[in-house]
BATORPA-420264 format. One record per atom (N, C-alpha, C, O, CB): y negated, z negated, x negated. Coordinates in steps of 0.1 Angstrom, whole numbers, padded with zeros to 4 digits, always signed. Atoms other than C-alpha are relative to their C-alpha. Glycine has a CB too. Layout:
# BATORPA-420264
YZX
...
//
This chain:
# BATORPA-420264
-0015-0002-0001
+1606+1476+0223
+0006-0013+0003
+0004-0023-0003
+0005+0006-0013
-0008+0012-0003
+1629+1451+0240
+0013+0000-0008
+0021+0009-0006
+0003-0001+0015
-0011+0000+0010
+1654+1443+0212
+0013-0003+0007
+0024+0000+0001
-0002-0009-0011
-0012+0004-0007
+1679+1430+0238
+0003+0010+0012
+0012+0006+0020
-0001-0014+0004
-0002-0009-0011
+1678+1460+0261
+0012+0008-0002
+0014+0014-0012
-0013+0010+0001
-0013-0008+0000
+1712+1476+0269
+0000+0011+0010
+0010+0016+0013
+0011-0010+0002
+0001-0011-0010
+1699+1502+0293
+0007+0013-0006
+0004+0017-0017
-0014+0003+0004
-0007-0012+0004
+1721+1533+0292
+0013-0002-0008
+0020+0008-0011
-0009+0008-0009
-0012+0003+0007
+1749+1516+0273
+0011-0003+0009
+0009-0008+0020
-0002-0012-0010
-0012+0002-0008
+1784+1515+0286
+0009-0010-0008
+0012-0008-0020
+0008+0013+0003
-0008+0011+0007
+1804+1483+0277
+0013-0003+0008
+0013-0005+0020
-0009-0013+0000
-0013+0004-0005
+1841+1477+0282
+0003-0014-0004
+0002-0017-0016
+0011+0010-0004
-0003+0014+0004
+1850+1440+0283
+0013-0004+0006
+0015-0005+0018
-0011-0010+0006
-0013+0005-0005
+1886+1428+0285
+0000-0015+0004
-0008-0022-0002
+0011+0003-0011
+0000+0014-0005
+1895+1396+0302
-0012-0005+0006
-0017-0016+0003
+0004-0009-0012
+0014+0003-0005
+1863+1396+0321
-0001-0003+0014
-0012-0002+0020
-0009+0012-0003
+0002+0004-0014
+1871+1383+0355
-0002-0015+0001
-0004-0021+0012
+0013+0003+0008
+0004+0014+0001
+1865+1347+0344
-0004-0004-0014
-0002+0003-0023
+0012-0009+0005
+0003+0006+0013
+1853+1325+0316
-0010+0007-0008
-0020+0013-0003
+0012-0002-0007
+0010-0006+0009
+1836+1339+0286
-0001+0015+0003
-0012+0020+0003
+0006-0002-0015
+0001-0014-0002
+1845+1375+0294
-0009+0003+0012
-0017+0013+0012
+0013+0006+0003
+0008-0003-0012
+1829+1373+0329
-0014-0003-0003
-0023+0005+0001
+0005-0010+0011
+0014+0003+0003
+1798+1357+0315
-0006+0011-0009
-0018+0015-0007
-0001-0014-0008
+0005-0011+0008
+1795+1385+0289
-0003+0012+0009
-0013+0018+0008
+0010+0004-0010
+0002-0011-0009
+1799+1411+0316
-0013-0002+0009
-0021+0008+0010
+0012+0002+0010
+0012+0002-0008
+1772+1395+0338
-0012+0001-0008
-0022+0008-0004
+0001-0015+0005
+0012+0000+0008
+1747+1391+0310
-0003+0014-0005
-0014+0018-0006
+0001-0009-0012
+0003-0013+0004
+1752+1426+0297
-0005+0009+0011
-0014+0017+0009
+0013+0007-0006
+0005-0007-0012
+1747+1440+0332
-0015-0004+0002
-0023+0005+0006
+0009-0003+0012
+0013+0004-0002
+1716+1419+0335
-0010+0006-0010
-0022+0007-0007
-0001-0015+0000
+0008-0006+0010
+1703+1434+0303
+0001+0016+0000
-0004+0022-0009
+0005-0005-0014
+0001-0014-0003
+1708+1469+0317
+0013+0009-0003
+0012+0021+0000
-0010+0006-0009
-0012-0007+0004
+1743+1479+0306
+0009+0004+0013
+0008-0003+0023
+0009-0007-0009
-0011-0004-0009
+1770+1497+0327
+0012-0007-0005
+0018-0003-0016
+0001+0015+0003
-0011+0007+0005
+1799+1473+0324
+0013+0003+0007
+0013+0006+0019
-0003-0015+0000
-0013-0001-0006
+1836+1477+0330
+0007-0013-0001
+0010-0018-0012
+0008+0012-0008
-0007+0012-0001
+1852+1446+0342
+0015+0002+0000
+0020+0011+0008
-0004-0008+0013
-0014-0002+0001
+1889+1444+0332
+0008-0012-0002
+0005-0021-0010
+0003+0010-0011
-0010+0010+0001
+1918+1421+0336
+0013+0005+0006
+0013+0017+0010
-0004-0014+0006
-0013-0005-0005
+1954+1423+0348
+0000+0004+0015
+0007+0013+0020
+0011-0010-0002
+0000-0002-0015
+1946+1421+0386
-0012+0008+0005
-0023+0005+0003
+0000-0014+0007
+0011-0010-0004
+1927+1450+0402
-0009-0007+0010
-0021-0004+0010
+0007+0012+0007
+0009+0006-0010
+1914+1429+0431
-0010-0010-0006
-0021-0010-0002
+0009-0008+0011
+0009+0009+0007
+1899+1403+0408
-0011+0008-0008
-0022+0005-0008
+0008-0009-0010
+0009-0008+0007
+1883+1431+0387
-0011+0006+0010
-0023+0005+0007
+0007+0012-0007
+0009-0006-0010
+1868+1447+0419
-0010-0010+0005
-0021-0008+0008
+0008+0006+0011
+0009+0010-0006
+1855+1414+0432
-0011-0004-0010
-0023-0006-0006
+0008-0012+0003
+0010+0004+0010
+1838+1404+0399
-0011+0012-0001
-0023+0009-0002
+0006-0003-0013
+0009-0011+0001
+1823+1439+0397
-0010+0000+0011
-0022+0003+0010
+0008+0014-0001
+0008+0000-0012
+1810+1437+0432
-0011-0012-0001
-0022-0010+0003
+0008-0002+0013
+0009+0012+0001
+1795+1402+0425
-0011+0004-0010
-0023+0000-0008
+0008-0012-0005
+0010-0004+0010
+1777+1416+0394
-0010+0010+0006
-0022+0009+0003
+0007+0006-0013
+0009-0010-0006
+1763+1446+0413
-0010-0007+0010
-0021-0003+0011
+0008+0011+0007
+0009+0007-0010
+1750+1422+0440
-0010-0008-0008
-0022-0009-0004
+0008-0009+0009
+0009+0008+0008
+1735+1400+0413
-0011+0008-0007
-0023+0004-0007
+0008-0008-0011
+0010-0008+0007
+1718+1428+0394
-0009+0007+0009
-0021+0009+0006
+0008+0010-0009
+0008-0008-0009
+1706+1447+0424
-0005+0013-0005
+0004+0021-0010
-0012-0009+0004
+0005-0013+0005
+1683+1475+0414
-0006-0002-0014
-0014+0005-0019
-0011+0005+0009
+0006+0003+0014
+1677+1460+0379
+0004+0009-0011
-0001+0008-0022
+0005-0013-0003
-0003-0010+0010
+1693+1489+0361
+0015+0000-0005
+0021+0010-0007
-0008-0002-0012
-0014+0001+0004
+1728+1476+0351
+0009+0001+0012
+0004+0000+0024
+0002-0014-0007
-0010-0001-0010
+1759+1480+0371
+0014-0003-0005
+0016-0004-0017
+0000+0014+0007
-0013+0003+0004
+1796+1473+0371
+0011+0007+0008
+0009+0010+0020
+0003-0015+0000
-0012-0005-0007
+1830+1488+0380
+0012-0009-0005
+0011-0014-0016
+0002+0015-0002
-0011+0007+0004
+1864+1472+0378
+0012+0009-0003
+0015+0018+0005
+0004-0010+0011
-0011-0007+0004
+1894+1487+0360
+0011-0009-0005
+0009-0015-0015
-0003+0012-0010
-0010+0010+0004
+1926+1467+0358
+0008+0005-0012
+0010+0017-0014
+0010-0002+0011
-0008-0004+0012
+1946+1467+0325
+0007-0013-0005
+0001-0023-0006
-0009+0007-0011
-0008+0010+0007
+1973+1445+0310
-0001+0003-0015
+0005+0013-0019
+0015-0001+0005
+0002-0003+0014
+1964+1442+0273
+0013+0002-0008
+0013+0007-0019
-0009-0010-0006
-0013+0000+0007
+2001+1439+0263
+0006+0014+0002
+0016+0017-0005
+0009-0010+0005
-0006-0013-0003
+2007+1475+0276
-0010+0011-0006
-0021+0012-0001
+0003+0002+0015
+0009-0010+0006
+1993+1503+0254
-0004+0011+0011
-0016+0015+0010
+0007+0007-0011
+0004-0010-0010
+1994+1527+0284
-0011-0005+0009
-0019+0003+0014
+0013+0004+0008
+0011+0005-0008
+1972+1504+0304
-0013+0001-0007
-0023+0004-0001
+0003-0015+0003
+0013-0001+0008
+1946+1503+0276
-0004+0015+0000
-0016+0018+0000
+0002-0006-0014
+0004-0014+0000
+1947+1541+0274
-0006+0004+0013
-0015+0012+0014
+0013+0009-0003
+0005-0002-0014
+1942+1542+0312
-0014-0006+0001
-0023+0001+0007
+0009-0005+0010
+0013+0007+0000
+1913+1518+0308
-0011+0009-0006
-0022+0011-0001
+0000-0014-0006
+0009-0009+0008
+1896+1540+0282
-0003+0013+0007
-0014+0017+0009
+0005+0002-0014
+0001-0013-0007
+1903+1572+0301
-0008-0001+0013
-0017+0008+0016
+0013+0006+0003
+0007+0002-0012
+1890+1559+0334
-0015-0003-0002
-0023+0001+0005
+0006-0012+0008
+0013+0003+0003
+1859+1545+0318
-0008+0013-0003
-0019+0015+0001
-0001-0010-0011
+0006-0013+0003
+1851+1579+0303
-0001+0009+0012
-0011+0016+0013
+0008+0007-0011
+0000-0008-0012
+1859+1595+0336
-0012-0003+0009
-0018+0006+0015
+0012-0001+0008
+0011+0005-0009
+1833+1574+0354
-0014+0001-0007
-0024+0006-0002
+0002-0014+0004
+0013+0001+0007
+1806+1569+0327
-0002+0010-0011
-0013+0011-0017
-0001-0014-0005
+0001-0011+0011
+1814+1596+0301
+0001-0005-0014
+0001+0003-0023
-0012+0007+0002
+0000+0005+0014
+1814+1573+0271
+0002-0015-0001
+0003-0022+0010
-0014+0003-0006
-0001+0015+0002
+1820+1538+0256
-0009-0003-0012
-0006+0002-0023
+0015-0004-0002
+0009+0004+0011
+1792+1524+0235
+0003-0014-0006
+0001-0016-0018
-0015+0000+0005
-0002+0013+0004
+1802+1488+0234
+0014-0004+0004
+0018-0002+0016
-0010-0010+0005
-0013+0005-0003
+1837+1473+0232
+0001-0015-0003
-0002-0019-0014
+0012+0008-0007
-0002+0014+0002
+1843+1436+0237
+0015-0004+0003
+0019-0003+0014
-0009-0008+0010
-0014+0004-0001
+1879+1425+0230
+0000-0016+0002
-0001-0023-0008
+0008+0004-0013
+0001+0015-0004
+1879+1391+0248
+0014-0005+0004
+0017-0017+0002
-0010-0002+0010
-0012+0005-0006
+1913+1389+0265
+0010-0005-0011
+0010+0001-0022
+0007+0011+0008
-0009+0006+0010
+1939+1367+0247
+0010-0008+0007
+0009-0011+0019
-0008-0008-0011
-0011+0009-0005
+1970+1346+0252
+0003-0012-0009
+0001-0011-0021
+0013+0008+0003
-0005+0012+0007
+1982+1312+0242
+0011-0007+0008
+0008-0017+0014
-0012-0010-0004
-0011+0005-0008
+2016+1305+0257
+0006-0013-0005
+0016-0018+0001
+0010+0010+0002
-0007+0011+0007
+2024+1276+0234
-0010-0010-0005
-0021-0006-0011
+0009+0005-0011
+0009+0011+0005
+2008+1242+0226
+0010-0010-0007
+0017-0017+0001
-0009-0006+0011
-0009+0010+0006
+2027+1221+0200
+0002+0004-0015
-0005+0012-0020
+0013+0000+0007
-0003-0002+0014
+2041+1220+0165
+0006+0014-0003
+0013+0020+0006
+0010-0010-0005
-0005-0014+0004
+2048+1253+0147
+0016+0000-0001
+0022+0011-0001
-0006+0004-0013
-0015+0000+0002
+2084+1241+0142
+0008+0003+0012
+0019+0007+0012
+0004-0014-0005
-0007-0001-0013
+2092+1244+0179
-0003+0013+0007
+0002+0016+0018
-0002-0011+0008
+0004-0012-0007
+2075+1277+0188
+0012+0010+0000
+0018+0012-0011
-0013+0006-0006
-0011-0010-0001
+2100+1303+0200
-0005+0014-0006
-0017+0016-0006
+0005+0002+0014
+0004-0014+0004
+2100+1339+0186
-0007+0007+0011
-0017+0015+0008
+0012+0007-0005
+0006-0007-0011
+2091+1352+0220
-0015-0005+0002
-0024+0004+0004
+0007-0003+0013
+0014+0005-0001
+2060+1329+0222
-0009+0005-0012
-0020+0009-0010
+0000-0015+0001
+0007-0004+0012
+2050+1337+0186
-0004+0015+0001
-0015+0019-0002
+0008-0003-0012
+0003-0015-0001
+2053+1375+0192
-0010+0003+0011
-0019+0011+0009
+0013+0007+0004
+0010-0003-0011
+2033+1373+0225
-0014-0003-0005
-0023+0004-0002
+0003-0009+0012
+0013+0003+0005
+2004+1356+0207
-0005+0011-0010
-0016+0015-0009
+0001-0014-0008
+0004-0011+0009
+2004+1382+0179
-0003+0013+0007
-0013+0020+0003
+0010+0001-0011
+0001-0013-0007
+2008+1411+0202
-0013+0001+0009
-0020+0011+0009
+0012+0003+0008
+0011+0000-0010
+1982+1401+0228
-0014-0003-0007
-0024+0002-0003
+0002-0010+0010
+0013+0004+0007
+1956+1387+0203
-0004+0008-0012
-0015+0008-0016
+0001-0015-0004
+0003-0008+0012
+1959+1411+0174
+0003+0015+0003
-0006+0023+0002
+0008-0005-0012
-0004-0013-0002
+1978+1442+0182
-0007+0007+0011
-0012+0019+0009
+0015+0001+0003
+0008-0006-0011
+1961+1449+0215
-0014+0003-0004
-0019+0014+0000
+0000-0009+0013
+0014-0003+0005
+1927+1446+0199
+0000+0012-0010
-0009+0020-0009
-0006-0012-0007
-0001-0011+0009
+1938+1470+0172
+0002+0013+0008
-0005+0023+0005
+0012-0001-0010
-0002-0012-0008
+1950+1495+0198
-0013+0004+0007
-0017+0016+0006
+0010-0003+0011
+0012-0003-0008
+1918+1493+0219
-0011+0005-0010
-0018+0015-0006
-0004-0012+0008
+0010-0005+0009
+1895+1496+0189
+0003+0014-0005
-0006+0022-0006
-0001-0010-0012
-0004-0013+0005
+1915+1526+0176
-0002+0011+0010
-0005+0022+0007
+0015+0000-0004
+0002-0010-0011
+1911+1543+0210
-0015+0003+0001
-0018+0015+0006
+0005-0006+0013
+0014-0003-0003
+1873+1540+0211
-0008+0004-0013
-0019+0010-0012
-0007-0012+0006
+0007-0002+0012
+1863+1543+0174
-0003+0015-0002
-0014+0019-0006
+0008-0005-0012
+0003-0015+0002
+1867+1582+0173
-0012+0005+0007
-0020+0013+0001
+0012+0008+0004
+0012-0005-0007
+1841+1588+0199
-0013-0007-0006
-0024+0000-0006
+0001-0003+0015
+0011+0007+0007
+1818+1562+0182
-0004+0008-0013
-0015+0009-0016
+0003-0015-0002
+0002-0008+0012
+1823+1582+0150
-0008+0012+0003
-0017+0016-0004
+0013+0003-0007
+0006-0013-0003
+1814+1614+0166
-0015-0002+0004
-0023+0007+0002
+0007+0007+0012
+0014+0003-0004
+1782+1598+0181
-0008-0007-0010
-0020-0008-0009
+0001-0008+0013
+0006+0008+0010
+1774+1579+0150
-0007-0013+0005
-0019-0016+0001
-0010+0009-0008
+0006+0013-0006
+1768+1547+0170
+0011-0007+0008
+0019+0000+0015
-0012+0004+0009
-0009+0008-0008
+1789+1519+0184
+0000-0014-0004
-0003-0017-0016
+0014+0006-0001
+0000+0014+0003
+1793+1482+0186
+0014-0006+0005
+0017-0004+0017
-0012-0008+0007
-0012+0007-0003
+1826+1463+0186
-0001-0015-0002
-0005-0019-0012
+0012+0006-0008
+0001+0015+0000
+1828+1426+0194
+0014-0006+0003
+0019-0003+0013
-0011-0006+0010
-0013+0006-0002
+1860+1406+0190
-0002-0015+0002
-0008-0022-0007
+0010+0003-0012
+0001+0015-0002
+1861+1371+0205
+0012-0007-0007
+0023-0006-0003
+0000-0003+0016
-0010+0007+0008
+1879+1350+0180
-0001-0015+0004
-0002-0018+0016
-0003+0001-0015
+0000+0015-0003
+1878+1311+0178
-0002-0007-0013
+0002-0002-0024
+0013-0004+0007
+0001+0009+0012
+1870+1283+0154
+0014-0004-0005
+0016-0009-0016
-0009-0012+0002
-0014+0003+0004
+1908+1279+0154
+0004+0010-0011
+0014+0007-0018
+0009+0003+0012
-0003-0009+0011
+1907+1308+0130
-0006-0004-0014
-0002+0001-0024
-0006+0014+0003
+0006+0005+0012
+1887+1288+0104
+0004-0014-0003
+0002-0020-0014
-0015+0001+0000
-0005+0014+0001
+1902+1253+0110
+0015+0000+0002
+0020+0007+0010
-0008-0009+0010
-0014+0003-0003
+1937+1241+0108
+0001-0008+0013
-0008-0016+0016
+0007-0007-0012
-0002+0007-0013
+1952+1227+0140
+0014-0004+0001
+0023+0005+0000
-0005+0008+0012
-0014+0005+0000
+1983+1206+0145
+0008+0005+0012
+0020+0005+0012
+0000-0015+0000
-0007-0004-0012
+1991+1220+0179
-0004+0014+0005
+0002+0019+0015
-0003-0009+0012
+0004-0014-0003
+1974+1255+0180
+0002+0009-0012
-0007+0018-0014
-0014+0000+0005
-0002-0007+0012
+1988+1269+0148
+0000+0015+0001
-0007+0023-0006
+0011-0005-0007
-0002-0014-0001
+1999+1303+0159
-0012+0007+0006
-0016+0018+0002
+0013+0003+0009
+0013-0005-0006
+1968+1308+0181
-0011+0002-0011
-0017+0012-0011
-0004-0009+0011
+0010-0001+0011
+1946+1300+0151
+0003+0011-0010
-0006+0018-0014
+0000-0013-0007
-0004-0011+0009
+1965+1324+0129
-0004+0013+0006
-0010+0022-0001
+0016+0000-0002
+0004-0013-0006
+1959+1352+0154
-0015+0002+0000
-0020+0013-0001
+0005+0001+0015
+0015-0001+0000
+1922+1344+0156
-0006+0002-0014
-0016+0008-0015
-0006-0013+0007
+0004-0004+0013
+1919+1345+0119
+0001+0014-0003
-0007+0021-0010
+0007-0009-0011
-0003-0014+0001
+1934+1379+0120
-0011+0008+0007
-0015+0019+0002
+0014+0004+0005
+0010-0007-0007
+1908+1390+0145
-0013+0000-0008
-0020+0011-0007
-0003-0007+0014
+0012+0000+0009
+1880+1380+0121
+0002+0011-0011
-0007+0018-0014
-0002-0014-0007
-0003-0010+0010
+1897+1402+0095
-0001+0014+0006
-0005+0023-0001
+0014-0003-0006
+0001-0013-0006
+1900+1430+0119
-0014+0005+0002
-0017+0017-0001
+0007+0000+0014
+0014-0004-0001
+1863+1430+0126
-0006+0004-0014
-0013+0013-0015
-0008-0012+0006
+0005-0003+0014
+1856+1429+0088
+0005+0014-0004
-0003+0022-0010
+0004-0011-0010
-0006-0012+0005
+1879+1458+0081
-0006+0012+0008
-0009+0023+0001
+0015+0000+0002
+0007-0011-0007
+1864+1480+0109
-0014+0002-0005
-0018+0013-0007
+0000-0004+0015
+0013-0001+0005
+1830+1472+0096
-0001+0008-0013
-0009+0016-0015
-0007-0014-0002
+0000-0006+0013
+1839+1483+0061
+0004+0015+0001
-0002+0023-0005
+0010-0007-0009
-0005-0013-0001
+1858+1514+0071
-0009+0010+0007
-0010+0021+0004
+0014+0000+0006
+0007-0009-0009
+1835+1527+0098
-0015-0002+0000
-0023+0003+0008
+0005-0001+0013
+0015+0002+0001
+1800+1514+0088
-0007+0013-0004
-0018+0015+0001
-0002-0010-0011
+0006-0013+0004
+1793+1549+0073
-0003+0008+0013
-0011+0017+0013
+0009+0007-0009
+0002-0007-0013
+1795+1561+0110
-0009-0008+0009
-0010-0005+0021
+0013+0002+0006
+0009+0009-0008
+1770+1534+0121
+0008-0007+0011
+0002-0010+0022
-0011+0009+0006
-0007+0009-0010
+1797+1514+0139
+0000-0014-0005
+0004-0017-0017
+0015+0005+0001
+0001+0014+0004
+1791+1477+0138
+0011-0008+0007
+0014-0006+0019
-0014-0006+0004
-0011+0008-0005
+1820+1453+0142
-0002-0014-0004
-0004-0017-0016
+0014+0005-0004
+0002+0014+0003
+1816+1415+0144
+0010-0008+0009
+0014-0003+0020
-0014-0004+0003
-0008+0010-0008
+1836+1385+0157
-0009-0011+0004
-0019-0015-0003
+0012-0005-0008
+0006+0013-0005
+1824+1355+0177
+0011-0010+0000
+0021-0008+0006
-0007+0002+0014
-0010+0011+0001
+1842+1323+0170
-0005-0012+0008
-0013-0021+0003
+0003-0004-0014
+0005+0012-0008
+1835+1298+0199
+0008-0012-0004
+0019-0012-0008
+0002+0003+0015
-0007+0013+0000
+1843+1262+0197
+0006-0003+0013
+0010+0007+0020
-0010-0012-0004
-0006+0004-0013
+1856+1243+0227
-0010+0004+0011
-0021-0002+0012
+0004-0015+0001
+0008-0005-0011
+1842+1261+0258
+0006-0004+0013
+0019-0004+0015
-0002+0015-0001
-0005+0004-0013
+1845+1249+0294
+0005+0012+0008
-0003+0017+0017
-0010-0008+0008
-0006-0012-0007
+1868+1277+0307
+0014-0005+0005
+0020-0015+0000
+0001+0012-0009
-0013+0003-0005
+1901+1277+0326
+0010+0002-0012
+0020-0005-0013
+0004+0010+0011
-0009-0003+0011
+1917+1291+0294
+0002-0012-0009
+0013-0015-0014
-0005+0012-0008
+0000+0012+0008
+1908+1259+0275
+0001-0013+0007
-0001-0024+0002
-0012+0000-0009
+0000+0012-0009
+1913+1235+0304
+0009-0011-0006
+0006-0023-0005
+0005+0004+0013
-0009+0010+0005
+1943+1218+0287
-0007-0009-0011
-0002-0020-0014
+0012+0007-0006
+0007+0007+0011
+1919+1207+0259
-0011-0008+0006
-0012-0021+0004
-0005+0010-0010
+0012+0008-0004
+1886+1197+0276
+0003-0009+0012
-0005-0018+0015
-0011+0010+0004
-0004+0009-0011
+1904+1182+0307
+0007-0012-0004
+0011-0020+0004
+0008+0009+0010
-0007+0012+0006
+1921+1157+0284
-0011-0009-0006
-0017-0006-0016
+0010+0004-0011
+0011+0009+0005
+1896+1128+0280
+0001-0004-0014
-0009-0004-0021
-0001-0012+0009
-0001+0004+0014
+1910+1117+0247
-0003+0011-0009
-0010+0009-0019
+0015-0005-0002
+0003-0012+0009
+1909+1152+0232
-0014+0004+0001
-0021+0007-0009
+0009+0012+0004
+0014-0004-0002
+1875+1159+0247
-0009-0009-0009
-0018-0005-0016
-0004-0001+0014
+0008+0010+0008
+1860+1127+0231
+0002+0003-0015
-0008+0003-0023
+0004-0014+0003
-0003-0003+0015
+1877+1135+0197
-0007+0013-0004
-0012+0014-0016
+0015+0002-0002
+0006-0013+0003
+1863+1171+0199
-0015-0001-0001
-0021+0008-0007
+0004+0010+0009
+0015+0000-0001
+1827+1161+0206
-0007-0012-0007
-0019-0010-0011
-0004-0001+0014
+0007+0012+0005
+1820+1126+0192
-0006+0002-0014
-0016-0004-0018
+0009-0012+0000
+0005-0002+0014
+1816+1138+0156
-0007+0013-0002
-0009+0017-0014
+0012+0000-0009
+0007-0013+0002
+1797+1170+0163
-0015-0002+0003
-0019-0011+0011
+0005+0011+0009
+0014+0002-0002
+1759+1174+0162
-0005+0000+0015
-0013-0009+0018
-0008+0010-0007
+0005-0001-0014
+1754+1184+0199
+0008-0009+0009
+0003-0011+0021
+0001+0014+0005
-0007+0010-0008
+1780+1159+0212
+0005+0005+0014
+0005-0003+0023
-0009-0012+0002
-0005-0005-0012
+1793+1182+0239
+0007+0013-0002
+0007+0018-0013
-0012+0003+0010
-0007-0013+0001
+1814+1213+0246
-0010+0011+0005
-0020+0008+0011
+0013+0000+0008
+0009-0011-0004
+1799+1247+0253
+0003+0006+0014
+0013+0002+0020
+0000+0011-0010
-0002-0007-0013
+1796+1269+0284
+0002+0015-0003
-0003+0020-0014
-0013-0002+0009
-0002-0014+0002
+1806+1306+0287
-0013+0008-0002
-0013+0017-0011
+0007+0006+0012
+0012-0007+0002
+1770+1317+0290
-0006-0002-0014
-0013+0007-0019
-0011-0006+0010
+0005+0002+0013
+1762+1302+0256
+0008+0009-0010
+0003+0011-0021
+0002-0014-0004
-0006-0010+0009
+1787+1327+0241
-0005+0014+0004
-0006+0023-0004
+0016-0001+0002
+0005-0013-0005
+1775+1356+0263
-0013+0004-0007
-0015+0016-0009
-0001-0001+0015
+0012-0003+0007
+1741+1354+0247
+0002+0007-0013
-0005+0016-0017
-0009-0012-0001
-0003-0005+0013
+1755+1361+0213
+0006+0014+0001
+0003+0023-0007
+0010-0009-0008
-0006-0014-0002
+1775+1391+0226
-0011+0010+0004
-0011+0021-0001
+0010-0001+0012
+0011-0009-0003
+1743+1406+0241
-0007+0003-0013
-0011+0015-0015
-0009-0006+0010
+0007-0002+0013
+1726+1401+0207
+0008+0011-0009
+0002+0020-0014
-0001-0013-0008
-0008-0009+0009
+1755+1419+0188
+0001+0014+0006
+0003+0023-0002
+0014-0006-0002
-0001-0014-0006
+1756+1448+0213
-0013+0007+0001
-0013+0019+0002
+0006-0002+0014
+0013-0005-0002
+1719+1453+0214
-0007+0004-0013
-0002+0002-0024
-0009-0010+0008
+0007-0004+0012
+1693+1468+0190
-0003-0013-0009
-0005-0011-0021
-0013+0007+0003
+0003+0012+0008
+1686+1432+0179
+0011-0003-0010
+0008-0009-0021
-0001-0013+0009
-0011+0003+0009
+1720+1431+0162
+0004+0012-0009
+0015+0013-0014
+0012-0004+0007
-0004-0013+0007
+1719+1466+0146
+0003-0001-0015
+0009+0007-0020
-0011+0010+0002
-0002+0001+0015
+1719+1453+0110
+0010-0010-0003
+0012-0014-0015
-0013-0003-0007
-0011+0010+0002
+1747+1428+0115
+0013+0006+0002
+0016+0012+0012
-0002-0012+0009
-0013-0005-0001
+1782+1438+0108
+0010-0007-0009
+0006-0011-0020
+0001+0016-0003
-0010+0006+0008
+1815+1424+0095
-0001-0015+0000
+0006-0021-0009
-0001+0005-0014
+0002+0014+0000
+1805+1389+0103
+0007-0007+0011
+0011-0001+0021
-0015-0003+0001
-0005+0009-0010
+1819+1360+0123
-0010-0010+0004
-0014-0018-0005
+0014-0007-0004
+0011+0009-0005
+1793+1342+0144
+0007-0012+0006
+0013-0011+0017
-0009+0007+0010
-0006+0012-0005
+1805+1306+0149
-0010-0007+0009
-0022-0009+0006
+0003-0009-0012
+0008+0007-0010
+1792+1290+0181
+0008-0012+0005
+0016-0010+0014
-0004+0010+0012
-0009+0012-0003
+1806+1255+0183
-0007-0013+0001
+0000-0024+0000
+0011+0000-0011
+0007+0012-0001
+1779+1230+0187
-0001-0008-0013
-0005-0020-0014
+0006-0009+0010
+0000+0006+0013
+1782+1223+0150
+0013-0007-0005
+0013-0014-0015
-0011-0011-0001
-0013+0006+0003
+1818+1212+0149
+0005+0003-0014
+0009-0006-0022
+0011+0003+0010
-0006-0004+0013
+1828+1232+0119
-0008-0006-0012
-0002-0009-0022
-0001+0016-0001
+0008+0005+0011
+1799+1220+0097
+0003-0015-0003
-0001-0020-0013
-0015+0003+0002
-0003+0014+0002
+1811+1184+0102
+0013-0003-0006
+0016-0014-0009
-0001-0007+0013
-0013+0002+0006
+1845+1190+0087
+0000+0001-0015
+0010-0001-0022
+0010+0010+0006
//
């Protein structure tokens, strides 16, 4: 038995046209899953899905693109309905899309910016999980993965609201695990450290911040999206069947040095 085989599984991944989400979509398809690539722009979704299909070839996995803005409940409902229309089911949900419109002291963040962080990083995940859990209950099987951040376990002088939202995502995974474990639904969070993505460019593209973030860590470097994708494959596959309610920290050792 290949413990990492995702053949026959359908995985919906939000924010998957670049960065961590794209890497997860690619790796899940390479491991046999039918993946749904989703972000706000339809053309980007379709292009990434086409690239994945070309990469996988006849290897078993495949991809389609369905656009959705996570801030709109009706978009998420459409995402779920369209996925079921094409593939008939959703076995794996990866809540990866997130927002961080503010970088600075908590004293200066506007209500609009604060609300956007909470709505896109917490409420949208709650919506989407609530939409797919009932079918997982009926099937007595399902895996939910929420991409959090080490910002949820560490204090930060300029990313306070973002960290708050990511701590809530860890709690969301725990609560889903407790409430729906009886239905064989596994829910876990992944908390990446600093990863080389466009989303985190303001951090790793700053030489001073980059040095500060890596000099005191065991691996002395930042991570890549693929290094997060491997963990997502683990949590979605039979290899992760006995893991639930946990937050898997992948940060090159940064947290253990604090």
